[in-house]
Backbone of each chain as nested JSON, in Angstrom:
{
  "chains": [
    {"id": "A", "residues": [
      {"number": 1, "name": "MET", "atoms": {"N": [-16.526, -0.41, 37.54], "CA": [-15.254, 0.066, 37.836], "C": [-14.618, 0.506, 36.603]}},
      {"number": 2, "name": "LYS", "atoms": {"N": [-14.656, 0.059, 35.488], "CA": [-14.051, 0.565, 34.477], "C": [-14.497, 2.196, 34.175]}},
      {"number": 3, "name": "GLN", "atoms": {"N": [-15.543, 2.571, 34.017], "CA": [-15.776, 3.799, 34.204], "C": [-15.342, 4.991, 35.365]}},
      {"number": 4, "name": "HIS", "atoms": {"N": [-15.365, 4.075, 36.614], "CA": [-14.674, 5.126, 37.77], "C": [-13.203, 4.745, 37.553]}},
      {"number": 5, "name": "LEU", "atoms": {"N": [-12.7, 4.211, 36.798], "CA": [-11.277, 4.307, 36.654], "C": [-10.544, 5.113, 35.649]}},
      {"number": 6, "name": "GLY", "atoms": {"N": [-11.726, 5.001, 34.588], "CA": [-11.485, 6.186, 33.347], "C": [-11.531, 7.579, 33.473]}},
      {"number": 7, "name": "ARG", "atoms": {"N": [-12.227, 7.532, 34.757], "CA": [-12.643, 9.296, 35.157], "C": [-11.154, 9.662, 35.655]}},
      {"number": 8, "name": "GLN", "atoms": {"N": [-10.492, 8.935, 36.334], "CA": [-9.126, 9.421, 37.11], "C": [-8.338, 10.367, 36.24]}},
      {"number": 9, "name": "ALA", "atoms": {"N": [-7.699, 11.164, 36.829], "CA": [-6.521, 11.925, 36.008], "C": [-5.529, 11.344, 35.362]}},
      {"number": 10, "name": "GLY", "atoms": {"N": [-5.33, 11.496, 34.101], "CA": [-4.081, 11.214, 33.374], "C": [-4.429, 9.737, 32.844]}},
      {"number": 11, "name": "VAL", "atoms": {"N": [-5.673, 9.21, 32.61], "CA": [-5.948, 7.606, 32.229], "C": [-6.505, 7.895, 30.866]}},
      {"number": 12, "name": "GLN", "atoms": {"N": [-5.978, 7.194, 29.893], "CA": [-6.338, 7.089, 28.57], "C": [-7.479, 6.322, 28.485]}},
      {"number": 13, "name": "ASN", "atoms": {"N": [-7.235, 4.903, 28.756], "CA": [-7.895, 3.615, 28.535], "C": [-7.751, 2.673, 29.713]}},
      {"number": 14, "name": "VAL", "atoms": {"N": [-9.001, 2.035, 30.012], "CA": [-9.325, 1.033, 30.917], "C": [-9.384, -0.101, 30.398]}},
      {"number": 15, "name": "GLU", "atoms": {"N": [-8.776, -1.309, 30.314], "CA": [-9.361, -2.556, 29.974], "C": [-9.407, -3.658, 31.052]}},
      {"number": 16, "name": "VAL", "atoms": {"N": [-10.824, -4.237, 31.197], "CA": [-11.078, -4.913, 32.317], "C": [-10.945, -6.654, 31.891]}},
      {"number": 17, "name": "SER", "atoms": {"N": [-10.444, -7.456, 32.618], "CA": [-10.54, -8.784, 31.822], "C": [-11.488, -9.372, 33.371]}},
      {"number": 18, "name": "LEU", "atoms": {"N": [-12.594, -9.63, 32.759], "CA": [-13.411, -10.341, 34.06], "C": [-12.689, -11.81, 34.426]}},
      {"number": 19, "name": "ARG", "atoms": {"N": [-12.444, -12.795, 33.267], "CA": [-12.101, -14.102, 33.507], "C": [-10.672, -14.126, 34.264]}},
      {"number": 20, "name": "ASP", "atoms": {"N": [-9.486, -13.305, 33.847], "CA": [-8.495, -13.396, 34.395], "C": [-8.355, -12.218, 35.764]}},
      {"number": 21, "name": "GLY", "atoms": {"N": [-9.317, -11.317, 35.951], "CA": [-9.155, -10.415, 37.034], "C": [-8.242, -9.471, 36.917]}},
      {"number": 22, "name": "LYS", "atoms": {"N": [-8.032, -9.117, 35.716], "CA": [-7.265, -8.233, 35.222], "C": [-7.705, -6.906, 35.004]}},
      {"number": 23, "name": "VAL", "atoms": {"N": [-6.785, -5.874, 35.231], "CA": [-7.131, -4.317, 34.949], "C": [-5.978, -3.73, 34.466]}},
      {"number": 24, "name": "ASP", "atoms": {"N": [-6.127, -3.565, 32.838], "CA": [-5.046, -2.994, 32.202], "C": [-5.111, -1.132, 32.21]}},
      {"number": 25, "name": "VAL", "atoms": {"N": [-4.281, -0.35, 32.633], "CA": [-4.552, 0.881, 32.535], "C": [-3.468, 1.636, 31.605]}},
      {"number": 26, "name": "THR", "atoms": {"N": [-3.935, 2.288, 30.436], "CA": [-3.315, 2.94, 29.516], "C": [-3.137, 4.61, 30.157]}},
      {"number": 27, "name": "PRO", "atoms": {"N": [-1.857, 4.762, 30.393], "CA": [-1.885, 6.465, 30.774], "C": [-2.164, 7.239, 29.387]}},
      {"number": 28, "name": "LYS", "atoms": {"N": [-2.41, 8.385, 29.689], "CA": [-2.374, 9.421, 28.698], "C": [-1.007, 9.572, 28.525]}},
      {"number": 29, "name": "GLU", "atoms": {"N": [-0.304, 9.963, 27.091], "CA": [0.918, 10.161, 26.654], "C": [1.44, 11.612, 27.391]}},
      {"number": 30, "name": "ASP", "atoms": {"N": [0.774, 12.627, 27.71], "CA": [1.195, 13.837, 28.154], "C": [0.697, 13.955, 29.646]}},
      {"number": 31, "name": "GLY", "atoms": {"N": [-0.129, 13.083, 30.451], "CA": [-0.702, 13.115, 31.437], "C": [-0.071, 12.546, 32.669]}},
      {"number": 32, "name": "ARG", "atoms": {"N": [-0.563, 13.079, 33.912], "CA": [0.155, 12.74, 34.757], "C": [-0.685, 11.7, 35.654]}},
      {"number": 33, "name": "ILE", "atoms": {"N": [-0.394, 10.768, 35.708], "CA": [-1.196, 9.615, 36.308], "C": [-0.782, 9.105, 37.842]}},
      {"number": 34, "name": "ASP", "atoms": {"N": [-1.626, 8.736, 38.726], "CA": [-1.067, 8.629, 40.336], "C": [-1.578, 7.363, 40.698]}},
      {"number": 35, "name": "PRO", "atoms": {"N": [-0.722, 6.38, 40.77], "CA": [-1.303, 4.828, 40.876], "C": [-1.977, 4.885, 42.192]}},
      {"number": 36, "name": "ALA", "atoms": {"N": [-1.394, 5.628, 43.173], "CA": [-2.421, 5.676, 44.688], "C": [-3.518, 6.14, 44.327]}},
      {"number": 37, "name": "GLN", "atoms": {"N": [-3.847, 6.77, 43.668], "CA": [-5.337, 7.5, 43.484], "C": [-6.117, 6.265, 42.685]}},
      {"number": 38, "name": "LEU", "atoms": {"N": [-5.483, 5.358, 41.435], "CA": [-6.118, 4.499, 40.978], "C": [-6.435, 3.035, 42.007]}},
      {"number": 39, "name": "LEU", "atoms": {"N": [-5.312, 3.248, 43.148], "CA": [-5.561, 2.176, 43.891], "C": [-6.758, 2.41, 44.53]}},
      {"number": 40, "name": "LYS", "atoms": {"N": [-7.037, 3.535, 45.019], "CA": [-8.006, 4.068, 46.28], "C": [-9.368, 4.216, 45.283]}},
      {"number": 41, "name": "ALA", "atoms": {"N": [-9.194, 4.527, 43.972], "CA": [-10.616, 4.468, 43.249], "C": [-11.166, 3.038, 42.883]}},
      {"number": 42, "name": "THR", "atoms": {"N": [-10.212, 2.182, 42.764], "CA": [-10.606, 0.853, 42.563], "C": [-11.72, 0.188, 43.725]}},
      {"number": 43, "name": "TYR", "atoms": {"N": [-10.814, 0.51, 45.383], "CA": [-11.14, 0.133, 46.43], "C": [-12.496, 0.841, 46.597]}},
      {"number": 44, "name": "ASP", "atoms": {"N": [-12.634, 1.714, 46.041], "CA": [-13.937, 3.006, 46.491], "C": [-15.034, 2.015, 45.362]}},
      {"number": 45, "name": "SER", "atoms": {"N": [-14.668, 1.642, 44.188], "CA": [-15.2, 1.042, 43.272], "C": [-16.135, -0.724, 43.964]}},
      {"number": 46, "name": "GLY", "atoms": {"N": [-15.607, -0.764, 45.089], "CA": [-15.918, -2.321, 45.95], "C": [-15.135, -3.528, 45.552]}},
      {"number": 47, "name": "VAL", "atoms": {"N": [-13.968, -3.139, 44.832], "CA": [-13.187, -4.249, 44.389], "C": [-11.878, -4.032, 44.832]}},
      {"number": 48, "name": "SER", "atoms": {"N": [-11.439, -5.495, 45.321], "CA": [-10.204, -5.549, 46.196], "C": [-9.033, -5.666, 45.261]}},
      {"number": 49, "name": "VAL", "atoms": {"N": [-7.812, -5.031, 45.734], "CA": [-6.785, -4.997, 44.646], "C": [-5.721, -5.98, 45.327]}},
      {"number": 50, "name": "ALA", "atoms": {"N": [-5.518, -7.249, 44.399], "CA": [-4.347, -8.061, 44.996], "C": [-2.636, -7.623, 44.927]}},
      {"number": 51, "name": "GLU", "atoms": {"N": [-2.85, -6.866, 43.688], "CA": [-1.35, -6.862, 42.974], "C": [-1.365, -5.196, 41.95]}},
      {"number": 52, "name": "LEU", "atoms": {"N": [-0.325, -4.501, 42.054], "CA": [-0.476, -3.338, 41.248], "C": [0.66, -3.403, 40.635]}},
      {"number": 53, "name": "ASP", "atoms": {"N": [1.04, -3.827, 39.691], "CA": [2.391, -3.53, 38.553], "C": [2.411, -2.447, 37.56]}},
      {"number": 54, "name": "MET", "atoms": {"N": [3.542, -1.915, 37.586], "CA": [3.746, -0.835, 36.648], "C": [4.837, -0.905, 36.06]}},
      {"number": 55, "name": "THR", "atoms": {"N": [5.082, -0.407, 34.593], "CA": [5.852, -0.212, 33.839], "C": [6.326, 1.296, 33.629]}},
      {"number": 56, "name": "ALA", "atoms": {"N": [7.398, 1.535, 33.894], "CA": [7.922, 3.285, 33.808], "C": [9.298, 3.395, 33.378]}},
      {"number": 57, "name": "ARG", "atoms": {"N": [9.159, 4.938, 32.751], "CA": [10.466, 5.298, 32.334], "C": [10.696, 6.515, 33.222]}},
      {"number": 58, "name": "GLY", "atoms": {"N": [12.102, 6.444, 33.637], "CA": [12.634, 7.703, 34.187], "C": [14.212, 7.859, 34.963]}},
      {"number": 59, "name": "ASN", "atoms": {"N": [14.403, 8.419, 35.632], "CA": [15.665, 8.473, 35.893], "C": [15.675, 8.171, 37.644]}},
      {"number": 60, "name": "ILE", "atoms": {"N": [16.996, 7.724, 37.647], "CA": [17.257, 7.078, 39.245], "C": [18.026, 8.08, 39.987]}},
      {"number": 61, "name": "VAL", "atoms": {"N": [17.15, 8.522, 41.106], "CA": [17.681, 9.707, 41.884], "C": [17.915, 9.129, 43.563]}},
      {"number": 62, "name": "LYS", "atoms": {"N": [18.963, 9.687, 44.078], "CA": [19.062, 9.124, 45.394], "C": [18.669, 10.598, 46.22]}},
      {"number": 63, "name": "ASP", "atoms": {"N": [17.594, 9.892, 47.172], "CA": [17.149, 11.157, 48.307], "C": [18.409, 11.414, 49.484]}},
      {"number": 64, "name": "ALA", "atoms": {"N": [17.945, 12.716, 50.264], "CA": [18.676, 13.015, 51.258], "C": [18.801, 12.016, 52.541]}},
      {"number": 65, "name": "SER", "atoms": {"N": [18.141, 10.793, 52.446], "CA": [18.535, 9.656, 53.319], "C": [19.249, 8.415, 52.598]}},
      {"number": 66, "name": "GLY", "atoms": {"N": [19.468, 8.687, 51.526], "CA": [20.425, 7.895, 50.596], "C": [19.388, 6.745, 49.947]}},
      {"number": 67, "name": "ASN", "atoms": {"N": [17.996, 6.883, 50.147], "CA": [17.164, 5.973, 49.399], "C": [17.163, 6.206, 47.841]}},
      {"number": 68, "name": "LEU", "atoms": {"N": [17.226, 4.889, 47.186], "CA": [16.862, 5.268, 45.749], "C": [15.309, 5.267, 45.252]}},
      {"number": 69, "name": "ALA", "atoms": {"N": [15.209, 6.39, 44.27], "CA": [14.148, 6.156, 44.084], "C": [14.005, 6.663, 42.555]}},
      {"number": 70, "name": "LEU", "atoms": {"N": [12.819, 6.089, 41.875], "CA": [12.611, 6.264, 40.362], "C": [11.466, 7.666, 40.064]}},
      {"number": 71, "name": "GLN", "atoms": {"N": [12.365, 8.608, 39.332], "CA": [11.746, 9.65, 39.067], "C": [10.943, 9.505, 37.843]}},
      {"number": 72, "name": "VAL", "atoms": {"N": [9.562, 9.779, 37.635], "CA": [8.901, 9.741, 36.435], "C": [8.504, 10.986, 36.233]}},
      {"number": 73, "name": "GLU", "atoms": {"N": [8.311, 12.15, 36.831], "CA": [8.123, 13.334, 36.673], "C": [8.897, 14.049, 37.448]}},
      {"number": 74, "name": "PRO", "atoms": {"N": [8.913, 15.495, 37.177], "CA": [9.671, 16.273, 38.39], "C": [9.09, 16.383, 39.922]}},
      {"number": 75, "name": "ASN", "atoms": {"N": [7.719, 16.233, 40.065], "CA": [7.307, 16.125, 41.289], "C": [6.813, 14.882, 41.378]}},
      {"number": 76, "name": "GLN", "atoms": {"N": [6.852, 13.888, 40.778], "CA": [6.661, 12.536, 41.173], "C": [7.809, 11.389, 40.975]}},
      {"number": 77, "name": "SER", "atoms": {"N": [8.006, 10.814, 42.299], "CA": [9.063, 9.744, 42.345], "C": [8.269, 8.429, 43.206]}},
      {"number": 78, "name": "PHE", "atoms": {"N": [9.165, 7.447, 42.792], "CA": [8.518, 6.383, 43.831], "C": [9.761, 5.871, 44.254]}},
      {"number": 79, "name": "THR", "atoms": {"N": [10.052, 5.392, 45.616], "CA": [11.028, 4.928, 46.57], "C": [11.311, 3.347, 46.098]}},
      {"number": 80, "name": "LEU", "atoms": {"N": [12.276, 3.308, 45.556], "CA": [12.787, 1.597, 45.207], "C": [12.661, 0.894, 46.647]}},
      {"number": 81, "name": "THR", "atoms": {"N": [12.144, -0.171, 46.635], "CA": [12.44, -1.354, 47.506], "C": [14.054, -2.056, 47.169]}},
      {"number": 82, "name": "SER", "atoms": {"N": [14.577, -2.151, 48.393], "CA": [15.784, -2.668, 47.647], "C": [15.983, -4.231, 47.618]}},
      {"number": 83, "name": "ASN", "atoms": {"N": [16.545, -4.329, 46.351], "CA": [16.65, -6.015, 45.916], "C": [17.657, -5.974, 44.911]}},
      {"number": 84, "name": "GLU", "atoms": {"N": [18.145, -7.269, 44.606], "CA": [19.507, -7.095, 43.583], "C": [19.327, -6.345, 42.556]}},
      {"number": 85, "name": "LEU", "atoms": {"N": [18.108, -5.991, 41.75], "CA": [17.934, -5.327, 40.438], "C": [18.189, -3.872, 40.95]}},
      {"number": 86, "name": "SER", "atoms": {"N": [17.636, -3.443, 42.251], "CA": [17.757, -2.117, 42.495], "C": [19.217, -1.657, 42.921]}},
      {"number": 87, "name": "LYS", "atoms": {"N": [20.267, -2.688, 43.307], "CA": [21.474, -2.213, 43.493], "C": [22.092, -1.984, 42.038]}},
      {"number": 88, "name": "THR", "atoms": {"N": [21.526, -2.828, 41.028], "CA": [22.334, -2.63, 39.692], "C": [21.999, -1.324, 39.314]}},
      {"number": 89, "name": "LEU", "atoms": {"N": [20.925, -0.762, 39.78], "CA": [20.602, 0.702, 39.126], "C": [21.504, 1.864, 39.835]}},
      {"number": 90, "name": "GLU", "atoms": {"N": [22.058, 1.636, 40.942], "CA": [22.647, 2.666, 41.948], "C": [23.343, 3.423, 41.319]}},
      {"number": 91, "name": "PRO", "atoms": {"N": [24.479, 2.634, 40.518], "CA": [25.53, 3.769, 39.797], "C": [24.934, 4.599, 38.938]}},
      {"number": 92, "name": "LEU", "atoms": {"N": [23.641, 4.632, 38.519], "CA": [23.147, 5.546, 37.664], "C": [22.313, 6.661, 38.533]}},
      {"number": 93, "name": "ALA", "atoms": {"N": [22.235, 6.701, 39.59], "CA": [21.876, 7.457, 40.687], "C": [22.094, 9.173, 40.375]}},
      {"number": 94, "name": "ASN", "atoms": {"N": [21.212, 9.907, 40.035], "CA": [21.464, 11.181, 39.742], "C": [22.265, 11.652, 38.281]}},
      {"number": 95, "name": "SER", "atoms": {"N": [21.991, 10.533, 37.739], "CA": [22.841, 10.929, 36.055], "C": [21.674, 11.165, 35.366]}},
      {"number": 96, "name": "ALA", "atoms": {"N": [21.867, 11.182, 34.16], "CA": [20.99, 11.606, 32.943], "C": [20.682, 10.215, 32.142]}},
      {"number": 97, "name": "THR", "atoms": {"N": [20.938, 9.297, 32.784], "CA": [20.464, 7.93, 32.189], "C": [19.043, 7.905, 32.429]}},
      {"number": 98, "name": "GLN", "atoms": {"N": [17.985, 7.269, 31.734], "CA": [16.883, 7.253, 31.647], "C": [16.774, 5.542, 31.524]}},
      {"number": 99, "name": "VAL", "atoms": {"N": [15.995, 5.142, 32.212], "CA": [15.694, 3.585, 32.455], "C": [14.269, 3.117, 32.522]}},
      {"number": 100, "name": "THR", "atoms": {"N": [14.078, 2.008, 31.684], "CA": [12.602, 1.708, 31.529], "C": [12.176, 0.343, 32.53]}},
      {"number": 101, "name": "VAL", "atoms": {"N": [11.585, 0.04, 33.712], "CA": [11.722, -0.779, 34.418], "C": [10.257, -1.112, 34.615]}},
      {"number": 102, "name": "ARG", "atoms": {"N": [9.978, -2.326, 34.913], "CA": [8.471, -3.071, 35.381], "C": [9.085, -3.68, 36.742]}},
      {"number": 103, "name": "GLY", "atoms": {"N": [7.603, -3.214, 37.427], "CA": [7.82, -3.734, 38.779], "C": [6.405, -3.406, 39.61]}},
      {"number": 104, "name": "GLN", "atoms": {"N": [6.44, -3.872, 40.858], "CA": [5.485, -3.99, 41.772], "C": [5.415, -3.061, 42.883]}},
      {"number": 105, "name": "LEU", "atoms": {"N": [4.117, -2.127, 42.656], "CA": [3.776, -0.923, 43.578], "C": [3.11, -1.462, 44.703]}},
      {"number": 106, "name": "TYR", "atoms": {"N": [1.958, -2.247, 44.722], "CA": [1.516, -2.783, 45.681], "C": [1.114, -4.208, 45.439]}},
      {"number": 107, "name": "LYS", "atoms": {"N": [0.935, -5.184, 46.995], "CA": [0.658, -6.228, 46.943], "C": [-0.185, -6.398, 48.03]}},
      {"number": 108, "name": "LYS", "atoms": {"N": [-1.256, -7.23, 47.77], "CA": [-1.906, -7.415, 49.314], "C": [-1.273, -8.107, 50.228]}},
      {"number": 109, "name": "PRO", "atoms": {"N": [-1.38, -7.414, 51.133], "CA": [-0.955, -8.199, 52.565], "C": [-1.224, -9.745, 52.752]}},
      {"number": 110, "name": "ASP", "atoms": {"N": [-0.392, -10.519, 52.978], "CA": [-0.74, -11.754, 53.275], "C": [-1.754, -12.138, 54.213]}},
      {"number": 111, "name": "GLY", "atoms": {"N": [-2.381, -13.32, 54.413], "CA": [-3.14, -13.462, 55.595], "C": [-4.654, -13.297, 55.124]}},
      {"number": 112, "name": "LYS", "atoms": {"N": [-5.388, -14.374, 55.97], "CA": [-6.846, -14.285, 55.781], "C": [-7.664, -13.124, 56.332]}},
      {"number": 113, "name": "GLY", "atoms": {"N": [-8.773, -12.981, 55.767], "CA": [-9.708, -11.747, 56.555], "C": [-9.675, -10.835, 55.617]}},
      {"number": 114, "name": "LYS", "atoms": {"N": [-10.835, -9.914, 55.668], "CA": [-10.939, -8.835, 54.517], "C": [-10.321, -7.6, 55.195]}},
      {"number": 115, "name": "LYS", "atoms": {"N": [-9.295, -7.529, 55.348], "CA": [-8.692, -6.04, 56.35], "C": [-8.841, -5.487, 55.141]}},
      {"number": 116, "name": "LYS", "atoms": {"N": [-9.094, -4.088, 55.425], "CA": [-8.901, -3.321, 53.857], "C": [-7.276, -2.573, 53.994]}},
      {"number": 117, "name": "ALA", "atoms": {"N": [-6.982, -2.709, 52.763], "CA": [-5.843, -2.056, 52.391], "C": [-5.328, -0.717, 52.91]}},
      {"number": 118, "name": "ASP", "atoms": {"N": [-4.187, -0.563, 53.134], "CA": [-4.24, 0.941, 53.546], "C": [-3.593, 1.865, 52.435]}},
      {"number": 119, "name": "THR", "atoms": {"N": [-4.603, 2.552, 51.788], "CA": [-4.014, 2.828, 50.497], "C": [-3.497, 4.484, 50.369]}},
      {"number": 120, "name": "SER", "atoms": {"N": [-3.247, 4.734, 52.023], "CA": [-2.879, 6.192, 52.182], "C": [-1.361, 6.0, 52.249]}},
      {"number": 121, "name": "ALA", "atoms": {"N": [-0.647, 4.915, 52.673], "CA": [0.586, 4.511, 52.843], "C": [1.123, 4.799, 51.426]}},
      {"number": 122, "name": "PRO", "atoms": {"N": [2.486, 5.507, 51.465], "CA": [3.362, 5.639, 50.141], "C": [3.882, 4.436, 49.678]}},
      {"number": 123, "name": "LEU", "atoms": {"N": [3.381, 4.385, 48.184], "CA": [3.732, 3.011, 47.563], "C": [5.22, 3.088, 47.351]}},
      {"number": 124, "name": "LYS", "atoms": {"N": [5.881, 1.932, 47.664], "CA": [7.071, 1.663, 47.242], "C": [7.318, 0.791, 45.984]}},
      {"number": 125, "name": "PHE", "atoms": {"N": [8.148, 0.853, 45.124], "CA": [8.531, 0.171, 43.877], "C": [9.485, -1.022, 43.785]}},
      {"number": 126, "name": "LEU", "atoms": {"N": [9.101, -2.034, 43.765], "CA": [9.779, -3.494, 43.886], "C": [10.114, -3.948, 42.42]}},
      {"number": 127, "name": "VAL", "atoms": {"N": [11.296, -3.378, 42.034], "CA": [12.001, -3.419, 40.791], "C": [11.846, -4.838, 40.265]}},
      {"number": 128, "name": "LEU", "atoms": {"N": [10.947, -5.508, 39.104], "CA": [11.06, -6.869, 38.603], "C": [12.083, -7.261, 37.531]}},
      {"number": 129, "name": "GLU", "atoms": {"N": [12.16, -6.117, 36.775], "CA": [12.788, -6.249, 35.394], "C": [13.246, -4.585, 34.9]}},
      {"number": 130, "name": "ILE", "atoms": {"N": [14.457, -4.776, 34.591], "CA": [15.299, -3.754, 33.694], "C": [14.982, -4.08, 32.423]}},
      {"number": 131, "name": "GLN", "atoms": {"N": [14.251, -2.772, 31.854], "CA": [13.839, -3.134, 30.391], "C": [14.959, -2.506, 29.381]}},
      {"number": 132, "name": "LYS", "atoms": {"N": [15.368, -1.391, 29.893], "CA": [16.115, -0.306, 28.909], "C": [16.796, 0.321, 29.83]}},
      {"number": 133, "name": "LYS", "atoms": {"N": [18.144, 0.644, 29.579], "CA": [18.928, 1.816, 29.777], "C": [19.192, 2.937, 28.67]}},
      {"number": 134, "name": "GLU", "atoms": {"N": [19.253, 3.992, 28.932], "CA": [19.19, 4.822, 27.494], "C": [19.68, 6.358, 28.118]}}
    ]},
    {"id": "B", "residues": [
      {"number": 1, "name": "MET", "atoms": {"N": [27.457, 24.036, 3.198], "CA": [26.288, 24.413, 4.345], "C": [26.791, 25.483, 5.263]}},
      {"number": 2, "name": "THR", "atoms": {"N": [26.103, 26.402, 5.347], "CA": [26.608, 27.639, 6.602], "C": [26.336, 27.302, 7.971]}},
      {"number": 3, "name": "LYS", "atoms": {"N": [26.651, 27.916, 8.752], "CA": [26.456, 27.285, 10.196], "C": [24.775, 27.682, 10.214]}},
      {"number": 4, "name": "LYS", "atoms": {"N": [24.472, 29.181, 9.856], "CA": [23.325, 29.566, 10.01], "C": [21.86, 28.331, 9.093]}},
      {"number": 5, "name": "GLN", "atoms": {"N": [22.715, 27.786, 7.759], "CA": [21.615, 26.718, 7.146], "C": [21.311, 25.707, 8.143]}},
      {"number": 6, "name": "LEU", "atoms": {"N": [22.428, 25.238, 8.992], "CA": [22.542, 23.944, 9.689], "C": [21.615, 24.286, 10.758]}},
      {"number": 7, "name": "ALA", "atoms": {"N": [22.075, 25.432, 11.595], "CA": [21.184, 26.009, 12.478], "C": [19.584, 25.823, 12.272]}},
      {"number": 8, "name": "LEU", "atoms": {"N": [19.146, 26.337, 11.109], "CA": [17.937, 26.403, 10.996], "C": [17.362, 24.942, 10.315]}},
      {"number": 9, "name": "LEU", "atoms": {"N": [18.301, 24.183, 9.925], "CA": [17.872, 22.644, 9.45], "C": [17.56, 22.279, 10.874]}},
      {"number": 10, "name": "LEU", "atoms": {"N": [18.312, 22.18, 11.875], "CA": [18.132, 21.516, 13.083], "C": [16.776, 22.126, 13.802]}},
      {"number": 11, "name": "LEU", "atoms": {"N": [16.735, 23.238, 13.579], "CA": [15.372, 23.947, 14.231], "C": [14.082, 23.282, 13.709]}},
      {"number": 12, "name": "PHE", "atoms": {"N": [14.302, 23.107, 12.271], "CA": [12.978, 22.401, 11.721], "C": [12.618, 21.051, 11.861]}},
      {"number": 13, "name": "LEU", "atoms": {"N": [13.946, 20.432, 11.995], "CA": [13.63, 18.936, 12.206], "C": [13.547, 18.447, 13.69]}},
      {"number": 14, "name": "SER", "atoms": {"N": [14.14, 19.202, 14.576], "CA": [13.62, 19.234, 16.005], "C": [12.323, 18.591, 16.633]}},
      {"number": 15, "name": "PRO", "atoms": {"N": [11.237, 19.037, 15.76], "CA": [10.004, 18.329, 16.449], "C": [9.73, 17.017, 15.721]}},
      {"number": 16, "name": "LEU", "atoms": {"N": [10.575, 16.643, 14.987], "CA": [9.954, 15.527, 14.267], "C": [10.862, 13.963, 15.001]}},
      {"number": 17, "name": "ILE", "atoms": {"N": [12.116, 14.684, 15.718], "CA": [12.556, 13.433, 16.508], "C": [11.724, 13.173, 17.978]}},
      {"number": 18, "name": "PRO", "atoms": {"N": [11.82, 11.65, 18.037], "CA": [11.034, 11.357, 19.133], "C": [11.75, 11.72, 20.232]}},
      {"number": 19, "name": "GLN", "atoms": {"N": [11.313, 12.457, 21.51], "CA": [11.979, 12.763, 22.437], "C": [11.553, 11.732, 23.586]}},
      {"number": 20, "name": "THR", "atoms": {"N": [12.526, 11.253, 24.319], "CA": [12.694, 10.375, 25.341], "C": [12.472, 11.036, 26.799]}},
      {"number": 21, "name": "GLN", "atoms": {"N": [10.981, 11.001, 27.088], "CA": [10.456, 11.491, 28.052], "C": [10.287, 10.621, 29.207]}},
      {"number": 22, "name": "ALA", "atoms": {"N": [10.352, 11.04, 30.664], "CA": [10.284, 10.077, 31.849], "C": [8.774, 9.806, 31.78]}},
      {"number": 23, "name": "GLU", "atoms": {"N": [7.884, 8.814, 32.043], "CA": [6.81, 8.647, 32.161], "C": [6.164, 7.461, 32.555]}},
      {"number": 24, "name": "ILE", "atoms": {"N": [5.048, 7.314, 33.021], "CA": [4.241, 5.959, 33.433], "C": [3.919, 5.457, 32.2]}},
      {"number": 25, "name": "LYS", "atoms": {"N": [4.538, 4.213, 31.479], "CA": [3.933, 3.75, 30.45], "C": [2.415, 2.668, 30.587]}},
      {"number": 26, "name": "HIS", "atoms": {"N": [2.684, 2.036, 31.598], "CA": [1.659, 1.246, 31.747], "C": [0.967, 0.709, 33.146]}},
      {"number": 27, "name": "ILE", "atoms": {"N": [0.074, 0.418, 33.48], "CA": [-0.348, -0.112, 34.984], "C": [-1.221, -1.044, 34.898]}},
      {"number": 28, "name": "GLU", "atoms": {"N": [-0.735, -2.02, 35.594], "CA": [-1.738, -3.443, 35.511], "C": [-1.891, -3.999, 36.651]}},
      {"number": 29, "name": "MET", "atoms": {"N": [-3.488, -3.913, 37.198], "CA": [-3.821, -4.661, 38.621], "C": [-4.587, -6.064, 38.429]}},
      {"number": 30, "name": "ARG", "atoms": {"N": [-4.193, -6.682, 39.405], "CA": [-4.755, -7.947, 39.813], "C": [-6.047, -7.805, 40.97]}},
      {"number": 31, "name": "VAL", "atoms": {"N": [-6.981, -8.168, 40.472], "CA": [-8.095, -7.347, 41.154], "C": [-8.838, -8.732, 41.887]}},
      {"number": 32, "name": "GLU", "atoms": {"N": [-9.609, -8.839, 42.958], "CA": [-10.54, -9.819, 43.668], "C": [-11.683, -9.155, 43.862]}},
      {"number": 33, "name": "GLY", "atoms": {"N": [-12.533, -10.161, 43.888], "CA": [-14.366, -9.55, 43.966], "C": [-15.01, -9.069, 42.748]}},
      {"number": 34, "name": "MET", "atoms": {"N": [-14.289, -9.018, 41.768], "CA": [-14.909, -8.597, 40.413], "C": [-16.265, -9.31, 39.794]}},
      {"number": 35, "name": "THR", "atoms": {"N": [-17.206, -8.524, 39.609], "CA": [-18.507, -9.443, 39.03], "C": [-18.731, -8.918, 37.666]}}
    ]}
  ]
}
């Protein structure tokens, strides 16, 4: 799996901890990494993903439907799942202020059974921590 | 210092100033069924 993930675009380094069941992915500084692609690559290597967390810096934007999103590249953004923290980011929408946030992009649905996750669905970002506003 | 000298100084120093650009900094996955 480490080699499989390491071959994905924008990936600098992959650290796998067998004991904790944790996989740390360090993106390249100037590369574009696609978390949905990582999720799919992990499933393709025969491993089930329970959770995917991401730390990212970007701008808060509001789309035409009024949804807040974190824009990390000119053509890459993640719609925010509404919670108390995302509401505090609303005044920064479409401003030049950059935020560094940690949050959850994917969580395996509850319930028993080996139902395969839908990796084609767009990932929504649940903000868990606002680390910096600048 | 003239305006021209100041402009040149800023031009040469600008690559040394760290730029804050948007990016994904880190991704962590919790996985199951890994052997």
